[in-house]
C-alpha positions in Angstrom: -12.0 25.3 -0.9 -10.1 22.0 -0.8 -8.3 21.2 2.4 -6.2 18.3 3.7 -7.1 16.9 7.1 -4.1 15.2 8.7 -4.0 13.0 11.7 -0.9 11.6 13.3 -2.5 8.5 14.8 -0.8 5.7 16.8 0.8 3.3 14.4 -0.8 5.0 11.4 -0.9 8.5 10.0 -4.0 9.5 7.9 -4.7 12.2 5.5 -7.9 13.1 3.6 -8.4 15.8 1.0 -11.8 17.2 1.6 -13.9 19.3 -0.9 -17.4 20.4 -0.1 -17.5 18.2 3.0 -16.5 15.0 1.2 -13.3 13.0 0.9 -11.9 13.1 -2.6 -8.4 11.7 -1.8 -7.4 9.5 1.2 -4.0 8.2 2.2 -2.6 6.2 5.1 1.0 5.5 6.2 1.6 2.8 8.7 4.5 2.0 11.0 6.4 -0.9 9.4 5.4 -0.1 5.8 9.1 -0.3 4.9 11.4 2.2 3.2 9.5 5.0 1.5 9.8 6.2 -2.1 12.8 8.5 -2.3 14.6 6.8 0.6 18.3 6.4 0.1 20.0 3.7 2.0 22.8 1.2 2.0 22.3 -2.3 0.7 24.1 -5.5 -0.1 23.9 -7.3 -3.4 22.6 -10.8 -2.6 21.9 -12.0 -6.2 21.9 -10.5 -9.6 19.2 -7.8 -9.6 18.4 -8.2 -5.9 19.7 -6.4 -2.8 19.1 -6.7 1.0 18.4 -3.2 2.4 19.9 -1.8 5.6 16.5 -1.4 7.2 14.6 -3.2 9.9 14.1 -6.8 8.9 16.6 -6.5 6.0 13.8 -6.4 3.3 14.8 -7.1 -0.3 14.5 -4.8 -3.2 15.0 -5.4 -6.9 17.1 -3.2 -9.2 18.6 -3.4 -12.6 21.6 -5.8 -12.3 24.7 -3.7 -11.8 27.4 -4.9 -14.3 30.7 -6.3 -13.0 29.7 -6.5 -9.3 30.2 -9.6 -7.2 27.7 -10.9 -4.7 28.1 -9.3 -1.3 29.1 -5.9 -2.7 27.9 -2.9 -0.7 25.8 -0.4 -2.6 23.8 2.8 -2.1 20.3 2.6 -3.6 17.2 4.8 -3.8 13.7 3.3 -3.5 11.6 4.0 -6.6 8.6 1.9 -5.6 7.6 0.6 -2.2 7.1 -3.0 -1.3 3.5 -4.1 -2.3 1.2 -6.6 -0.6 -1.0 -8.5 -3.0 -3.4 -11.4 -2.8 -1.3 -14.5 -2.2 2.1 -12.9 -2.5 4.2 -9.8 -1.7 6.3 -7.8 -4.1 9.6 -6.4 -2.9 10.5 -2.8 -3.3 12.2 -1.5 -6.4 15.4 0.5 -6.3 18.1 2.0 -8.4 21.7 2.8 -7.7 22.3 6.3 -6.2 25.0 8.6 -5.1 22.7 10.8 -3.0 23.1 11.2 0.7 21.2 8.8 2.9 17.7 9.8 3.8 14.3 8.4 4.7 12.3 9.8 1.8 9.3 12.2 2.2 6.6 10.9 4.7 2.9 11.4 4.2 2.9 14.8 5.9 5.6 16.1 3.6 3.9 14.7 0.5 0.6 16.5 1.1 2.5 19.7 2.1 4.2 19.6 -1.3 0.7 20.0 -2.9 0.5 23.5 -1.4 -3.0 23.2 -0.2 -4.2 24.2 3.3 -3.6 21.5 6.0 -5.6 21.1 9.2 -3.7 19.2 11.9 -6.3 17.1 13.8 -6.2 15.9 17.4 -8.6 14.3 19.8 -9.4 17.6 21.6 -11.4 19.0 18.6 -14.3 17.6 16.5 -13.7 14.4 14.6 -13.5 16.1 11.2 -12.3 12.9 9.5 -15.3 11.0 10.7 -17.6 13.9 9.7 -16.2 13.7 6.2 -16.9 10.0 6.0 -13.7 8.2 7.0 -15.4 5.1 8.4 -17.8 4.9 5.5 -14.9 5.0 3.1 -13.1 2.2 4.9 -16.3 0.2 4.8 -16.7 0.6 1.1 -13.1 -0.5 0.5 -13.6 -3.6 2.7 -16.8 -4.6 1.0 -15.5 -3.7 -2.5 -18.9 -2.1 -3.1 -19.4 1.6 -3.9 -23.0 2.6 -4.5 -23.9 5.6 -6.6 -27.2 7.0 -7.9 -28.6 4.3 -10.2 -26.0 1.7 -9.6 -22.9 0.5 -7.9 -19.2 -0.3 -8.5 -17.7 -3.6 -7.5 -13.9 -3.2 -7.0 -11.5 -6.1 -6.7 -7.7 -6.0 -6.7 -5.9 -9.0 -8.3 -2.1 -9.5 -8.8 -2.6 -8.6 -12.5 -4.8 -5.5 -12.1 -7.6 -3.7 -10.2 -11.0 -4.6 -11.7 -14.0 -2.2 -11.5 -17.3 -3.5 -12.6 -20.2 -1.1 -13.1 -23.5 -2.6 -12.1 -27.0 -1.1 -12.4 -30.2 -0.8 -14.3 -31.6 1.6 -16.9 -30.1 3.2 -19.9 -26.7 1.9 -20.8 -25.3 5.4 -21.6 -26.7 7.0 -18.4 -25.3 4.1 -16.3 -21.9 4.3 -18.0 -21.7 8.0 -17.4 -22.6 7.7 -13.7 -20.3 4.7 -13.4 -17.4 6.5 -15.1 -17.7 9.4 -12.6 -17.8 6.9 -9.7 -14.9 4.9 -11.0 -12.8 8.0 -11.5 -13.6 9.1 -7.9 -12.5 5.7 -6.5 -9.3 5.6 -8.5 -8.3 9.1 -7.3 -9.6 8.7 -3.8 -7.7 5.4 -3.1 -4.7 6.3 -5.2 -5.1 3.1 -7.3 -2.1 2.7 -9.7 -0.8 0.1 -12.1 -3.2 -1.6 -14.5 -6.9 -0.9 -14.0 -9.8 -2.5 -15.9 -13.2 -0.9 -16.0 -16.1 -3.0 -17.3 -18.8 -0.7 -18.6 -22.4 -1.6 -19.5 -23.3 -2.3 -23.1 -23.3 0.9 -25.1 -25.2 1.7 -28.3 -22.3 2.3 -30.6 -19.0 4.0 -31.2 -20.3 7.5 -30.5 -21.5 6.5 -27.0 -18.2 4.7 -26.3 -16.3 7.8 -27.4 -18.4 10.0 -25.1 -17.5 7.8 -22.1 -13.8 7.9 -23.2 -13.9 11.7 -23.2 -15.7 11.7 -19.8 -13.0 9.6 -18.2 -10.3 12.0 -19.6 -12.2 14.9 -18.1 -12.7 13.4 -14.6 -9.6 11.4 -13.9 -6.6 13.5 -12.9 -3.5 13.0 -15.1 -1.1 11.4 -15.7 -2.5 8.2 -17.0 -2.8 6.2 -20.2 -5.9 4.4 -21.3 -7.4 2.4 -24.1 -10.7 3.2 -25.8 -13.7 1.2 -24.6 -13.8 -1.8 -26.8 -16.8 -3.5 -28.2 -17.1 -5.6 -25.0 -17.3 -2.6 -22.8 -13.8 -2.8 -21.3 -11.4 0.1 -20.8 -7.9 -0.4 -19.5 -6.1 2.4 -17.6 -2.5 2.6 -16.6 -1.4 4.9 -13.8 1.9 5.3 -12.1 2.3 3.0 -9.1 4.8 4.0 -6.4 3.0 2.9 -3.3 0.3 0.4 -2.3 -3.2 1.8 -2.9 -5.6 2.4 0.0 -7.5 -0.6 -1.3 -4.5 -2.9 -1.0 -3.5 -1.5 2.5 -7.0 -2.0 3.9 -8.0 -5.3 2.3 -4.7 -7.2 2.3 -3.8 -6.4 5.9 -7.1 -6.6 7.8 -5.4 -7.1 11.2 -3.4 -3.9 10.9 -6.5 -2.0 9.6 -8.6 -3.1 12.6 -5.8 -2.4 15.0 -5.4 1.2 13.7 -9.2 1.8 13.8 -9.3 0.4 17.4 -6.5 2.6 18.5 -8.2 5.6 16.9 -11.4 4.7 18.7 -9.5 4.3 22.0 -7.9 7.8 21.7 -11.4 9.2 21.7 -13.0 7.0 24.4 -14.6 8.8 27.2 -14.3 7.9 30.9 -11.8 7.4 33.7 -9.8 4.5 35.0 -8.3 1.7 32.9 -8.9 2.0 29.2 -9.9 -1.4 28.0 -9.4 -2.5 24.4 -11.4 -5.6 23.5 -10.6 -7.3 20.1 -10.3 -10.6 18.4 -7.0 -12.4 19.3 -5.2 -11.4 16.1 -5.9 -7.7 16.5 -5.2 -7.8 20.3 -1.9 -9.6 19.8 -0.9 -7.1 17.0 -1.3 -4.2 19.4 0.1 -6.0 22.5 3.3 -6.8 20.6 4.0 -3.1 20.2 4.8 -1.6 23.6 5.5 1.8 22.1 1.9 2.0 20.8 0.5 1.2 24.2 2.8 3.7 25.9 1.7 6.4 23.4 -1.9 5.6 24.0 -1.5 5.9 27.8 0.3 9.2 27.3 -2.4 10.6 25.0 -5.3 9.5 27.2 -3.8 9.7 30.6 -5.2 6.2 31.4 -3.6 2.8 31.9 -4.4 0.4 29.0 -5.7 -3.1 29.3 -6.0 -5.4 26.2 -8.6 -8.1 26.3 -8.7 -11.0 23.8 -12.2 -12.1 22.8 -12.6 -14.7 20.1 -16.3 -13.8 19.8 -15.5 -10.2 18.7 -15.9 -9.5 15.0 -14.2 -6.6 13.1 -12.6 -3.8 14.9 -13.6 -4.5 18.5 -14.3 -1.7 21.0 -12.6 0.6 23.5 -14.1 1.9 26.7 
């Protein structure tokens, strides 16, 4: 039976839908992500079609230009898409005018609860079920952009225009396309990839084979989505709703936050007594050191004083001991 594993980490909450011991969907929600989808909050019109939100840092959001309102007008808006981080640029949140009561919008825990599946609340006292299901392996695939499967591999890259998935491998074009379609559908679902997605399939024998792959994608990828048929060059385009950054965008476009969250997760499970030492490259160490509430929470959870060591020779996550 499918079950959500939920972990309220320090600076980051994590959830993984696990079926037959493997992760089929994975989500993270970080401190500082900005207003969530469904949040209703006050805002100030700063230019036509753009408001400054009453939220930490006064982030901007776009909205359809309200007619007849002057700059500086106070409004109430609802977030319909979160802010997105992309390669080389960030996109502000999207909003619409609202007359609802102010609220923060459903968090990750509330969203998975709405799916009405069993939820296991994880803590450091029990087995590391997230890791047993392949959490670190998943993050590694996302970082590398490389997802091997029997007979081939996917190369996944996210650009400002779309997420591109290239199917690479040897052997029969149809067999490779079938395996690649299954792997691509898994990655799209697992990482909640939305917006425009292009899948580059291997060369197929003709229309019948292309239609067979079209049907396979329809079977394997959960709706709703729209897609084109595979064209003669082997390309299929898929459009999915995009309300939040995908896991790929969160992990790859904010590597410092990713490593900081992984290091804090490691620190919570570190064995030993005395000072708990977190050693990381300067950017990661500074990211954690700047957040006194994270350090206080780590000390509370472990019962150990925390020391942060900056080491420019450290690569990746760093280590806690």
